[in-house]
C-alpha positions as a Markdown table, in Angstrom:
| # | Residue | x | y | z |
|---|---|---|---|---|
| 1 | Unk | 40.4 | -6.3 | 3.6 |
| 2 | Unk | 42.1 | -3.4 | 2.1 |
| 3 | Unk | 41.2 | -4.5 | -1.2 |
| 4 | Unk | 37.6 | -4.5 | -0.5 |
| 5 | Unk | 38.8 | -0.8 | 1.1 |
| 6 | Unk | 40.6 | 0.4 | -1.7 |
| 7 | Unk | 37.3 | -0.5 | -3.6 |
| 8 | Unk | 34.6 | 0.9 | -1.6 |
| 9 | Unk | 36.3 | 4.3 | -1.3 |
| 10 | Unk | 36.8 | 4.2 | -5.0 |
| 11 | Unk | 33.5 | 3.9 | -5.5 |
| 12 | Unk | 32.4 | 6.6 | -2.9 |
| 13 | Unk | 35.2 | 8.9 | -4.8 |
| 14 | Unk | 33.4 | 8.2 | -8.0 |
| 15 | Unk | 29.4 | 8.6 | -6.8 |
| 16 | Unk | 30.6 | 11.7 | -4.9 |
| 17 | Unk | 32.2 | 12.9 | -8.2 |
| 18 | Unk | 29.2 | 12.2 | -10.6 |
| 19 | Unk | 26.9 | 14.1 | -7.8 |
| 20 | Unk | 29.2 | 17.3 | -7.7 |
| 21 | Unk | 30.0 | 17.5 | -11.8 |
| 22 | Unk | 26.2 | 16.6 | -12.8 |
| 23 | Unk | 24.7 | 18.5 | -9.5 |
| 24 | Unk | 22.3 | 15.0 | -9.4 |
| 25 | Unk | 21.8 | 14.1 | -5.8 |
| 26 | Unk | 20.0 | 10.7 | -6.1 |
| 27 | Unk | 23.0 | 8.4 | -5.7 |
| 28 | Unk | 23.6 | 9.9 | -3.0 |
| 29 | Unk | 21.5 | 7.1 | -0.5 |
| 30 | Unk | 23.3 | 4.5 | -2.6 |
| 31 | Unk | 26.8 | 7.1 | -1.1 |
| 32 | Unk | 25.8 | 6.9 | 2.4 |
| 33 | Unk | 25.1 | 3.7 | 2.5 |
| 34 | Unk | 28.5 | 2.2 | 0.9 |
| 35 | Unk | 30.5 | 5.1 | 3.2 |
| 36 | Unk | 28.7 | 2.8 | 6.0 |
| 37 | Unk | 29.6 | -0.2 | 4.7 |
| 38 | Unk | 33.1 | 1.0 | 4.4 |
| 39 | Unk | 33.4 | 2.5 | 7.7 |
| 40 | Unk | 32.1 | -1.4 | 8.5 |
| 41 | Unk | 35.5 | -2.3 | 6.9 |
| 42 | Unk | 37.8 | -0.1 | 8.8 |
| 43 | Unk | 36.0 | -1.0 | 12.1 |
| 44 | Unk | 36.7 | -4.5 | 11.3 |
| 45 | Unk | 40.4 | -4.4 | 9.9 |
| 46 | Unk | 41.4 | -1.8 | 13.2 |
| 47 | Unk | 38.8 | -4.4 | 15.3 |
| 48 | Unk | 42.0 | -7.2 | 14.0 |
| 49 | Unk | 45.0 | -5.4 | 15.2 |
| 50 | Unk | 44.1 | -4.2 | 18.4 |
| 51 | Unk | 41.5 | -6.3 | 19.6 |
| 52 | Unk | 40.2 | -3.4 | 22.3 |
| 53 | Unk | 40.6 | -0.4 | 19.9 |
| 54 | Unk | 38.4 | 2.8 | 20.3 |
| 55 | Unk | 38.2 | 3.7 | 17.1 |
| 56 | Unk | 37.5 | 0.2 | 16.3 |
| 57 | Unk | 33.9 | 0.4 | 17.6 |
| 58 | Unk | 34.2 | 4.5 | 16.7 |
| 59 | Unk | 33.7 | 2.8 | 13.0 |
| 60 | Unk | 31.4 | 1.1 | 14.3 |
| 61 | Unk | 29.2 | 3.3 | 16.3 |
| 62 | Unk | 29.6 | 5.8 | 12.9 |
| 63 | Unk | 28.8 | 2.6 | 10.6 |
| 64 | Unk | 25.2 | 2.6 | 12.5 |
| 65 | Unk | 24.5 | 6.0 | 12.4 |
| 66 | Unk | 25.8 | 6.5 | 8.9 |
| 67 | Unk | 23.2 | 3.6 | 7.5 |
| 68 | Unk | 20.2 | 5.0 | 10.1 |
| 69 | Unk | 20.8 | 8.3 | 8.0 |
| 70 | Unk | 21.0 | 6.7 | 4.3 |
| 71 | Unk | 17.6 | 4.6 | 5.2 |
| 72 | Unk | 15.7 | 8.3 | 6.5 |
| 73 | Unk | 17.4 | 9.2 | 3.4 |
| 74 | Unk | 16.3 | 7.0 | 1.2 |
| 75 | Unk | 12.5 | 5.9 | 1.8 |
| 76 | Unk | 11.6 | 9.8 | 2.6 |
């Protein structure tokens, strides 16, 4: 799970850097979707550490919101 988290974070940084340098915002929904996957991964890692962790449940809630925003911006 740790390698997955680092890989997803790297992809987000690369997409964000490209968007800033090129001034292109067409990849923003994809970047938000990957941020949601990253938050889900962080939530599962926190859940494995402590069974009733506040940060795990908040990561899941934030990931759900990010998936909603990503799908809204993708299909609008």
